[in-house]
C-alpha positions as CSV (number, residue, x, y, z in Angstrom):
1,M,0.0,0.0,0.0
2,I,1.4,3.4,-1.0
3,A,2.2,5.8,1.8
4,E,0.5,9.0,0.6
5,N,2.6,11.2,2.8
6,R,5.7,10.5,0.7
7,P,6.8,13.2,-1.7
8,R,5.6,12.6,-5.3
9,I,8.2,12.8,-8.0
10,L,6.9,13.0,-11.6
11,H,9.3,11.8,-14.2
12,I,8.9,12.9,-17.9
13,I,10.9,11.0,-20.5
14,T,10.8,10.9,-24.3
15,G,10.2,7.2,-24.5
16,L,10.7,4.0,-22.5
17,N,12.5,1.7,-25.0
18,D,15.8,0.1,-24.4
19,G,18.5,2.7,-23.6
20,G,20.8,4.0,-20.9
21,A,18.6,6.9,-19.6
22,E,15.6,4.6,-19.5
23,A,17.6,2.0,-17.5
24,V,18.8,4.6,-15.0
25,L,15.2,5.9,-14.6
26,F,14.0,2.4,-13.9
27,R,16.7,1.7,-11.3
28,L,16.1,5.1,-9.6
29,C,12.4,4.5,-9.2
30,K,12.8,0.9,-8.1
31,Q,15.4,1.7,-5.4
32,D,14.0,4.9,-4.0
33,S,11.4,4.1,-1.4
34,A,11.5,7.5,0.2
35,N,9.4,9.0,-2.7
36,H,6.4,8.1,-4.6
37,H,7.3,8.0,-8.3
38,H,5.1,8.5,-11.4
39,V,6.5,8.2,-14.9
40,V,5.2,9.8,-18.1
41,S,6.4,8.7,-21.5
42,L,5.8,11.2,-24.3
43,M,5.5,8.2,-26.6
44,D,4.6,4.6,-25.6
45,L,5.3,2.2,-22.8
46,G,8.2,0.6,-24.6
47,K,10.4,-1.9,-22.8
48,Y,10.5,-0.2,-19.4
49,G,6.8,0.8,-19.0
50,P,5.7,-2.7,-18.0
51,L,8.8,-3.2,-15.8
52,L,8.1,0.0,-13.9
53,E,4.5,-1.1,-13.4
54,E,5.7,-4.5,-12.1
55,V,7.5,-2.7,-9.3
56,G,4.5,-0.5,-8.4
57,V,5.4,2.7,-10.3
58,P,2.4,4.2,-12.3
59,V,3.2,4.9,-15.9
60,S,1.3,7.2,-18.3
61,A,2.0,7.1,-22.0
62,L,0.9,10.1,-24.1
63,G,1.1,8.3,-27.4
64,M,3.0,10.9,-29.4
65,L,5.1,9.7,-32.3
66,R,8.8,10.5,-32.6
67,G,9.2,14.0,-33.8
68,R,5.5,14.8,-33.7
69,V,4.2,16.8,-30.8
70,T,0.4,16.8,-30.5
71,V,-1.9,19.3,-28.8
72,A,-3.8,16.4,-27.3
73,G,-0.6,15.0,-25.7
74,L,0.4,18.4,-24.3
75,W,-3.1,18.9,-22.9
76,Q,-3.0,15.5,-21.3
77,L,0.4,16.2,-19.7
78,W,-0.8,19.6,-18.4
79,R,-3.8,18.0,-16.8
80,L,-1.8,15.2,-15.2
81,I,0.7,17.7,-13.6
82,R,-2.2,19.8,-12.3
83,K,-3.8,16.6,-10.8
84,L,-0.7,15.1,-9.2
85,Q,0.9,18.4,-7.9
86,P,4.3,16.7,-7.6
87,H,7.0,17.8,-5.2
88,A,9.4,17.8,-8.2
89,I,9.4,17.2,-11.9
90,Q,12.4,15.3,-13.2
91,T,12.8,15.3,-17.0
92,W,15.0,13.0,-19.0
93,M,16.8,14.0,-22.3
94,Y,16.4,17.0,-24.5
95,H,12.9,16.7,-25.9
96,A,11.4,15.8,-22.5
97,D,13.4,18.7,-20.9
98,L,11.8,21.1,-23.3
99,I,8.3,19.8,-23.3
100,G,8.1,18.7,-19.7
101,G,9.8,21.9,-18.5
102,L,7.5,24.3,-20.4
103,I,4.3,22.4,-19.7
104,G,5.4,22.0,-16.0
105,R,5.9,25.8,-15.8
106,L,2.5,26.5,-17.4
107,A,1.0,24.1,-14.9
108,G,2.4,26.2,-12.0
109,Q,5.4,24.0,-11.1
110,R,8.7,25.6,-10.1
111,N,10.7,22.6,-8.9
112,I,11.7,21.3,-12.3
113,V,14.9,19.4,-12.7
114,W,16.2,18.7,-16.2
115,G,18.3,15.7,-17.1
116,I,21.1,15.7,-19.7
117,R,22.4,12.4,-20.8
118,Q,24.7,13.2,-23.7
119,S,28.2,14.6,-23.8
120,I,28.4,15.7,-27.4
121,L,26.2,16.4,-30.3
122,V,27.7,15.2,-33.6
123,S,26.5,16.9,-36.8
124,G,25.5,14.4,-39.4
125,E,25.1,11.6,-36.8
126,S,22.9,13.2,-34.1
127,R,19.4,14.0,-35.4
128,Q,19.3,17.7,-36.5
129,S,16.1,18.1,-34.5
130,T,17.9,16.9,-31.4
131,I,20.6,19.5,-31.9
132,W,18.0,22.3,-32.4
133,V,16.2,21.2,-29.3
134,A,19.4,21.2,-27.2
135,R,20.3,24.7,-28.4
136,L,16.8,25.9,-27.5
137,C,17.1,24.3,-24.1
138,A,20.3,26.2,-23.6
139,L,18.5,29.5,-24.2
140,L,15.7,28.5,-21.7
141,S,18.0,27.0,-19.1
142,R,18.1,30.2,-17.0
143,W,14.3,30.3,-16.7
144,V,12.7,26.8,-16.9
145,P,14.6,24.4,-14.6
146,R,15.6,25.0,-11.0
147,S,18.4,22.5,-11.4
148,I,20.0,20.6,-14.3
149,V,21.4,17.1,-13.7
150,C,24.2,15.9,-16.0
151,C,25.2,12.2,-15.9
152,A,28.9,13.0,-16.6
153,E,31.5,15.7,-16.0
154,R,32.2,15.8,-19.7
155,S,28.5,16.4,-20.3
156,R,28.5,19.4,-17.9
157,E,31.6,20.9,-19.7
158,V,30.1,20.5,-23.2
159,H,26.7,21.9,-22.3
160,T,28.1,24.8,-20.4
161,A,30.0,25.7,-23.6
162,L,26.8,25.3,-25.5
163,G,25.2,28.0,-23.4
164,Y,23.5,26.2,-20.6
165,D,23.4,27.9,-17.2
166,S,26.4,26.5,-15.4
167,A,25.1,27.7,-12.0
168,R,22.2,25.3,-12.2
169,M,24.2,22.2,-13.3
170,H,25.2,19.3,-11.1
171,V,26.7,16.0,-11.9
172,I,25.2,12.8,-10.6
173,F,26.9,9.6,-11.8
174,N,24.8,6.6,-12.6
175,G,24.4,4.0,-9.9
176,Y,24.2,0.2,-10.2
177,E,22.6,-2.7,-8.4
178,L,25.7,-4.6,-7.3
179,S,23.7,-7.6,-6.2
180,M,22.4,-8.0,-9.8
181,F,25.6,-7.0,-11.7
182,R,28.2,-9.3,-10.0
183,P,30.7,-12.0,-11.0
184,N,28.8,-15.2,-11.9
185,P,30.9,-17.7,-13.9
186,I,28.1,-20.3,-14.0
187,A,25.8,-17.8,-15.7
188,G,28.5,-16.8,-18.1
189,L,29.3,-20.4,-19.1
190,S,25.6,-21.0,-19.7
191,V,25.5,-18.1,-22.2
192,R,28.6,-19.4,-23.9
193,E,27.1,-22.9,-24.3
194,E,23.9,-21.3,-25.8
195,L,26.0,-19.4,-28.3
196,G,28.2,-22.4,-29.1
197,I,31.4,-20.8,-27.8
198,D,33.7,-22.9,-25.5
199,R,35.4,-21.4,-22.5
200,A,38.9,-21.4,-24.1
201,T,37.8,-19.1,-27.0
202,P,38.5,-15.4,-26.3
203,L,35.1,-13.6,-26.4
204,I,34.6,-9.9,-26.8
205,G,31.3,-8.1,-27.1
206,F,29.4,-4.8,-27.2
207,V,26.0,-4.3,-25.6
208,A,24.4,-1.4,-27.5
209,R,21.5,-0.6,-29.9
210,F,22.3,-0.1,-33.5
211,D,23.0,3.7,-33.8
212,P,25.5,5.8,-35.7
213,L,26.9,7.1,-32.4
214,K,27.8,3.6,-31.3
215,D,30.0,3.3,-34.4
216,H,29.8,-0.5,-34.7
217,A,31.8,-0.1,-38.0
218,N,34.8,0.9,-35.8
219,L,34.6,-2.3,-33.8
220,L,34.0,-4.6,-36.8
221,Q,37.0,-3.1,-38.6
222,A,39.1,-3.7,-35.4
223,V,38.0,-7.3,-35.4
224,A,38.9,-7.6,-39.0
225,L,42.4,-6.4,-38.3
226,L,42.7,-8.9,-35.5
227,E,41.4,-11.6,-37.8
228,A,44.1,-10.7,-40.3
229,Q,46.7,-11.1,-37.6
230,G,45.5,-14.7,-36.9
231,S,43.4,-14.0,-33.7
232,A,40.9,-16.7,-32.8
233,L,38.6,-14.4,-30.9
234,Q,34.8,-14.3,-31.3
235,C,32.7,-11.2,-31.1
236,V,29.0,-11.0,-30.0
237,L,26.8,-8.0,-30.6
238,V,23.8,-7.6,-28.3
239,G,21.0,-5.0,-28.4
240,T,18.2,-3.6,-30.5
241,G,19.0,-3.9,-34.2
242,M,21.7,-6.5,-33.6
243,T,20.1,-9.2,-35.8
244,S,20.6,-10.6,-39.3
245,G,17.6,-8.6,-40.4
246,N,19.7,-5.5,-40.1
247,S,20.8,-5.3,-43.7
248,A,23.4,-2.5,-43.1
249,L,25.0,-4.3,-40.3
250,S,25.0,-7.7,-42.1
251,R,26.5,-6.1,-45.2
252,M,29.4,-4.7,-43.1
253,I,30.1,-8.1,-41.5
254,T,30.1,-9.8,-44.9
255,E,32.2,-7.2,-46.6
256,L,34.8,-7.5,-43.9
257,G,34.8,-11.3,-44.1
258,L,33.6,-11.7,-40.5
259,S,30.6,-14.0,-41.0
260,G,32.2,-16.7,-38.9
261,R,33.6,-14.3,-36.2
262,V,30.6,-12.1,-35.3
263,L,27.4,-13.3,-33.7
264,L,24.3,-11.1,-33.8
265,V,21.9,-12.0,-30.9
266,G,19.6,-9.0,-30.7
267,P,18.2,-7.6,-27.5
268,R,18.4,-9.7,-24.3
269,T,17.1,-9.4,-20.8
270,D,20.0,-11.3,-19.1
271,I,22.7,-8.7,-19.5
272,P,24.5,-9.6,-16.3
273,S,24.9,-13.1,-17.7
274,V,26.1,-11.8,-21.0
275,M,28.7,-9.6,-19.3
276,N,29.9,-12.7,-17.4
277,A,30.3,-14.6,-20.6
278,L,32.6,-12.0,-22.1
279,D,36.3,-11.8,-21.6
280,L,36.3,-8.1,-22.6
281,H,33.5,-5.7,-23.2
282,V,34.5,-3.3,-26.0
283,M,32.7,0.0,-26.6
284,S,33.4,1.7,-29.9
285,S,31.2,4.8,-29.6
286,V,31.9,8.3,-30.9
287,S,29.7,9.9,-28.3
288,E,28.5,9.0,-24.9
289,G,27.6,10.7,-21.6
290,F,28.1,8.2,-18.8
291,P,28.0,4.8,-20.6
292,N,26.2,2.3,-18.4
293,V,27.5,-0.7,-20.2
294,L,31.1,-0.1,-19.0
295,A,30.1,0.0,-15.3
296,E,27.8,-3.0,-15.7
297,A,30.5,-5.0,-17.3
298,M,33.1,-4.0,-14.7
299,A,30.7,-4.8,-11.9
300,C,30.6,-8.3,-13.2
301,G,34.4,-8.5,-13.2
302,T,34.7,-8.0,-16.9
303,P,37.4,-5.6,-18.0
304,C,36.7,-3.0,-20.7
305,V,38.3,-1.5,-23.7
306,S,36.6,1.7,-24.8
307,T,36.9,4.8,-26.9
308,D,37.7,7.8,-24.8
309,V,34.3,9.5,-25.0
310,G,32.1,11.1,-22.3
311,D,33.2,9.9,-18.9
312,A,34.4,6.5,-20.2
313,G,38.0,7.1,-19.2
314,D,37.0,8.0,-15.7
315,I,34.8,4.9,-15.4
316,V,37.4,2.5,-16.7
317,G,40.4,4.1,-15.0
318,P,43.4,1.8,-14.7
319,T,41.3,-1.4,-14.8
320,G,41.1,-1.3,-18.7
321,L,42.1,0.7,-21.7
322,T,40.7,3.7,-23.5
323,V,41.6,4.7,-27.1
324,T,40.9,7.5,-29.5
325,S,37.5,7.1,-31.2
326,R,37.2,6.3,-35.0
327,S,40.5,4.4,-34.9
328,P,40.1,0.7,-35.6
329,K,43.8,0.2,-35.4
330,A,44.0,1.6,-31.9
331,L,41.0,-0.4,-30.8
332,A,42.4,-3.6,-32.2
333,K,45.8,-3.0,-30.4
334,A,44.1,-2.4,-27.0
335,I,41.9,-5.5,-27.4
336,D,44.9,-7.6,-28.2
337,E,47.0,-6.1,-25.4
338,L,44.4,-7.1,-22.8
339,L,43.5,-10.5,-24.2
340,V,47.1,-11.6,-23.9
341,E,46.6,-11.5,-20.1
342,R,43.8,-14.1,-20.0
343,G,44.5,-16.8,-17.5
344,T,47.3,-15.0,-15.7
345,L,47.4,-13.6,-12.2
346,A,47.5,-10.1,-13.7
347,W,44.2,-10.9,-15.4
348,T,42.6,-12.1,-12.2
349,A,43.7,-8.9,-10.5
350,R,42.4,-6.8,-13.3
351,K,38.9,-8.4,-13.1
352,S,38.8,-7.9,-9.3
353,A,39.9,-4.3,-9.7
354,A,37.2,-3.6,-12.2
355,R,34.5,-4.9,-9.8
356,R,36.0,-3.0,-6.9
357,R,36.1,0.3,-8.8
358,V,32.4,0.2,-9.5
359,A,31.5,-0.8,-6.0
360,E,33.5,2.1,-4.5
361,R,32.3,4.8,-7.0
362,Y,29.0,3.9,-8.5
363,A,26.7,2.1,-6.0
364,I,23.0,2.7,-6.5
365,E,22.5,4.1,-3.0
366,R,24.9,7.0,-3.7
367,M,22.9,8.0,-6.8
368,V,19.6,7.9,-5.0
369,R,20.9,10.2,-2.2
370,S,22.2,12.6,-4.8
371,Y,18.8,12.9,-6.5
372,H,17.1,13.4,-3.2
373,E,19.4,16.4,-2.5
374,V,18.6,18.0,-5.9
375,W,14.8,17.4,-5.6
376,N,14.8,18.9,-2.1
377,C,16.9,22.0,-3.0
378,Q,15.4,25.3,-2.2
379,E,15.8,28.3,-4.5
380,S,17.6,30.2,-1.7
381,A,20.1,27.5,-0.9
382,P,22.8,26.0,-3.2
383,C,22.5,22.3,-4.2
384,T,25.5,20.2,-3.4
385,P,24.6,16.6,-4.3
386,E,27.0,13.8,-3.5
387,I,28.6,12.6,-6.8
């Protein structure tokens, strides 16, 4: 039974499909028992809508299509805000920041907290509409939100340069459920058996949706370089769009001669098991804020190789390697350098250090406390959330 005296936090997010921001929102609502949460998706219920409802979080879907704002949807959102009278409105990502912030203000709300999840906007790869909305939000940042939460230090730097009000910006790192993301060799072996990969075969992988910003071509070209050097590794790609039905991806794999090296398994719900199956998690992105997959892999004791984007370098630290983005040669060299350690004492120490780094810096409890501080900020007092 819901304790009605708990403060109500209304979350507004563009959509609830598979993604980093959506996963963080789900974890935050699930773990925070001090507040009563209600989530609004501007689009549909997606993947996380049913999951939120399963843990007792009400979800409202406004049914708007991507890129198409409707008067009916805006009216429904205004009425919901007026009805709920939340203690705080937390928005997630640019479009929700703009729409949720403006409608929240029109509905009489002042305690509005924007959420920024990206660290860079890449012309030609980021949607042009997204770039325009981000720039418009920069202009409105001194009036609409009381606070702005960035998921990464790099994100704060980039958006300050874009014109966002730096005085309202705070960094709250993502937090992770260490009881879920943990070393589990049995689960990892089960995934390998399912995929037909024995325990002796070096296995790398990337958990990410198909998106230009993830730069899967970079990773595939790195695997092709390693193949040419005689490497026996296998690569598994997990996420939305990672299927043989993706003609662009399948064509890349075929043209690089990697049909026997790369497995496409699509989206999965057992990501902790997948991370345990991998020897290395390899992220090839050209843009990230605070990439969840790195911390999730490390919490499972899986070292990471990553492009140096967003806060990736700070997450990985000395437990893995980071390289310049868009450089398959550098990515291949880093993968090879770490895989050489497999089975050694140095490898065991690296795996333990990866888990320990996440436990010390990115526990879910720390993230929840930081959001509490921002939501409870008064206009006359500075916000100093724990990061």
